[in-house]
N, C-alpha and C positions, 0 to 999 in steps of 0.2 A: 504493500500500500504506500509506504514511504517513497519507494522508487517511482511509483506512478505519479504521486504528487510532485516530485521533483521534475519529472518529465513534462507534466502539464505546465508547471511554472516556467520551465525553460522554453516551452513552446510559446507561451504568452509573451515572454520577454522578446523572443525572436520575432514574433509577428508585430509587436509594438515597434521594434527597431526597424523592421522592413517598412512599416507604415510611415514612420518618421523620416526615413531615408528618402521617401518619395515626395516629401513636402518640398514645394517650390521648384520641382523639376519640370522643364518644358518638354515638348514633344520630341526633342532631340536628346533628352537626358541631361541637359545643362541646368545647373542651379540658377534660378531666376527669381528676382525680387521685384514685385510691382510696387512702384512709388506713385502715390496719387495726391491730389489736392481737390477740395470741394468747398466753395462758398455755399453754405447750406441755407442761407437766407433766413435770418431771424429765428434761430432756434431758442426760444425762451421757455422757461418754466411758467407755472401759473401764478406764482407768488409776486406780490408787489414789493420791490426793493426800494425803500424810501430814499436811498442814496443815488438811485439811477432813474433815468426817464424811461421806465418800462411799463407805465400804466396802461398803454394800449394793449399790451399782451398779458391781460388778466381777464378773468371771466366777466368782470364788470366794465372793462375797457371798451373802447370803440371798435376793437377788432373781434370782440366776443371770443377771446382765446380760451378754450376750455379743454377738459381732459380728452374728449373725443378727438378734437382737432390735433392736440398734442400727440396722442398715441398714433394717429394716422400719419402725422409728419415723420416721427422717428422710424416708423415701419416703412414708409415710402422711401426714406433715405436709405434704409437697410436694403430695400429692393434694388436700388441703384448699385449699392456695394456688392450685392450678390451677382448682378449682371456684369460688374467689373471684376468678378472673381476675387473679391475680398483682398484689396491691396495689403501687402505686408506693412506698409507705412501709409498713413493717410493724414495729411494736414487739413485742418478745417478752420473756417472763420465764421463769424457771426453766431457764435454760441454764447449763451449768457453766463454760464458757470460750469464748474466741474460736474455738477449734478446732472445736467442735461447730457453731458458727454458720457457719464456712467450709464444713464438710461439707454442711450443709443447703443452702447457696447454690451450691456447686460440684459436688456429687455426686448431685444429684437433678434433676428437671425445671426447677428454678429456674435452672440453669446457663445456659439460653438467654436469660434476662432481664437479665443483667448486674447482679446485686445486689452490693453491698458492705456492710461491717459496721462499726458503731461499737460498741465494747465496752470495758468497764473491769472489772478484777478487784475485787470488793467483799469486805468482811470477813465476809459471811454465813458462819456456822459450817458449814452444810451445803454451801457452795460454789455456791449458785445465784445467778445474776446476771440483770441486764437487758441488752438489746441493741437496737440500732436498725439495721434492715435497709432499704436503699433502692436503687432502680434508678438507676444513675449517669446515664442519659440523661434522667431526670426531675428529679433533685434534685442540687444541688452543695453539699457540706459546706464551710462557711467556717471553723467552729471547733467543738470539742466538749469536754466536760468531764464529770466525775463529781461529783455533789453527795454528799459523805460525810456520813452522818447519825451524829453522835456525841452520845449522851445525856449530859446533865450528871450529875456525881457526885451520888448521892442521889436522882435523879429516879425511878429504878426500883428495885424490890427486887432484881431480877436485875442485879447490878453489872457482870457481864461480857457483858451482852446486846448483840448486834450485829444489824444488818439490812442490806438491800441498798442499794447506792448508787442514786441516781437518775441516769439517763443524760440529759445535756443536749446537744442538737445545734442549732447555729445554721447556717442554710443558705439556699439560693435555689431557689425553684420558678419554673417558667414563664420562666426565664432572667432574671428581674428582681425577683420578689417575695420579700422576706426573711421567713423563718419561724423561730420558736423552738419546738423540740420537747422534751418531757420524757417519758421512759419510766419508769414507776413500778411498784413491787411493794411495797406497804406491809406492815407487820407483820401477822401472822395474828391470828385471833381465838382462838388457843389460850389456854385458861384462862378463856374466857368473853368475851362482847361487852363488858361494862362493865369488867371487870378489865384487858382488853387495850387499851381505848380510848385511854388516855394515850399509848401508843406511836404510834398513828396520828395523833393530834392534834399531837404534837410534830413528826412528819415533815411534816405539812401546814403548820405554821408556818414550817419551814425553806424549803419550796418557795415559800410565799407571799412570803417575804423576797426570793428571787431574782426572782420575777415583778414585785414592786414596783420592784426595781432596773431591770428592763427597761423598765417603764412610765415610770420616772423619766427615761430617755433618750428614749423614744418612746411617748407615750400611746396611739398607734394601732397598736402592735406586733401582729403576727400571732403568736398563741401557741396551741399545741396541747399538751394533756396527755393522755396515754393510759396505760392500765395496769390492773393488778389492784389495786384500792385496799383490798380486804378490808373495805370499808364500802360502804354503798349511797348513792345520790345525796342522800337526805334525812338521812343520819347527820351528826353534829356535825362530824366531821373534814373532810368534803367540802363540805357546804353552808355551815357557819358559819365554820370556821377557814380553810379554803382559799378560801372565798367563791365557790363555784361555784353560781350561781343555778339554780333549777329552773323559773323563769318568764322566758322571753325578753323579755317586755314590761317587766320591771324591770331588765333588764341595762343597767348604766351604764358610762360611760367608765372604763377601768382595771379593769373587772370581768371575771368569767368566766361562761360559760354551759355547763351540762351538757347535751350533745346527747342523752344517754340518758334524760332526764327523762320524756318522754312514754311511752316503753316501760316504764320503771319504774312509773309511775303505772298502767299497764295490767296490771301484775302479771307482766310478762315478766322474764326473767333470763338470765344467762350461766352460772350455776352452780347446781346443784341439791343442796340440803342436806336430806336426809331428806324429800324430797317438796316442799320449799319452794324456790321460785325466788328467787335473789338476783342483783341487778344489780351484781356486784362489779367487772366489767370495764367501763370507761367511757372515753368520749372527751369531753374538755372543751376549749372554745375561748375565746379572748378575746372580749369583747363587741363590740369594734370589728370583728373578723372575722365574728362572727355577724350583726351588723346592717349591715355594710358593703355597698357596691355592687360591690366587686371580685369577690367570690365568693358563690355560693349553695351550699346543701348539699342533698344527697338526704336522705331519711329514713334514719337509722342502722339498721343491720341486725345482729341477732344471728344469725350464719350457722350453719345446721345442715342437713345433708343426711341422707337416710334411713340411709345407710351409716355415719354418725357417731353414731348413736343406739343406746343400749342400753335395752331395755324391762325395767325392774326389776319383779318381781312385786309388791313391796311399795310402791315409791315411784313407779312409772310411768316414762315415757320420760325419759332423762337422758343426758348425754354419755358415750359409750363410752370409758372410761379405759384407760390402759396397765396400771396396777397398782392394786390395792386392798390396802394392806399388802404382804406378800410374794407375794400371789397375782397371777400374770400373766394379764391378760385380752387383751392384744394390741390394745387400742383406741388411739385417737388422743390424747385428753387428757381430763381431768376438767372442763375448761372449754370452752365454745364460743367461737370467735373473734368479733370484732365489726369492723365497718367502716362508713365513710361516704364518699361521693363529694364532693369539692370541685370545683365547676363554675366555670370562669372565665367571667365575664360579658363 
């Protein structure tokens, strides 16, 4: 009997090992990690936070935000993640707090994938933050921090203006490869593109300082920036100030390369503004990672399925959003998610 139990135990261990070994393998047997980002459009809980402007997203607020709509929202977002084959890493923005992130990871189909969350409360007046979601069996967090963006006195006309923190995560992929992730949601274009540009260029400068610090320690560092930059790849804040090149052939040591460049040049986008596609959501990597022999990349994808699309009579097909002002449409988000596959050579 004892020998039979030992054999059964050995068989279970063997099967578990076989199952684990197949995780993240593509059709060619190469280890592959999908990295994604999604602006989930106002994922709020039902509670009124007296320190934030979140009254609309309460049962008594003008949006009539209730448990039924909240549950539908997180399950709809999970449906998108399932269709994207559950990225190993997912950056998100427009989440109110760690609680909604936990609900998303633990009360939907994501619960079977073992996600954990890195989140920090930011000073954004509306209470929307960034967060870093990751599958624990794929990625191990070594450290994390929030980059607080504080505008100098007199820099802006709006003296009390605040924006989202940038979430920074330092960790290990593939049990050995160190990565630095930045999850971004830069200031909006409210007030016009030119008038609001100084806000985004200032944020870009602060992130570039952090990147230069990382490069100062390791010129070959693996760096990944993801987010809703509220600017496009060829705008000043991204291409010039942050230094994210749109041409891989010009990518130099200690530089950055924008993976969305070719899609942007082809007129594609993740956000539709009055019929015009904007590539606001982007994935940017260090040049060493882009040109290295350790990893290769798939073509990046702006992910959309038919059931995520709303066909506007005036502006054509666009992301099916949850709200338009106080009007409830019951859609997923006003942005499409993006992703890319990192393939271990």
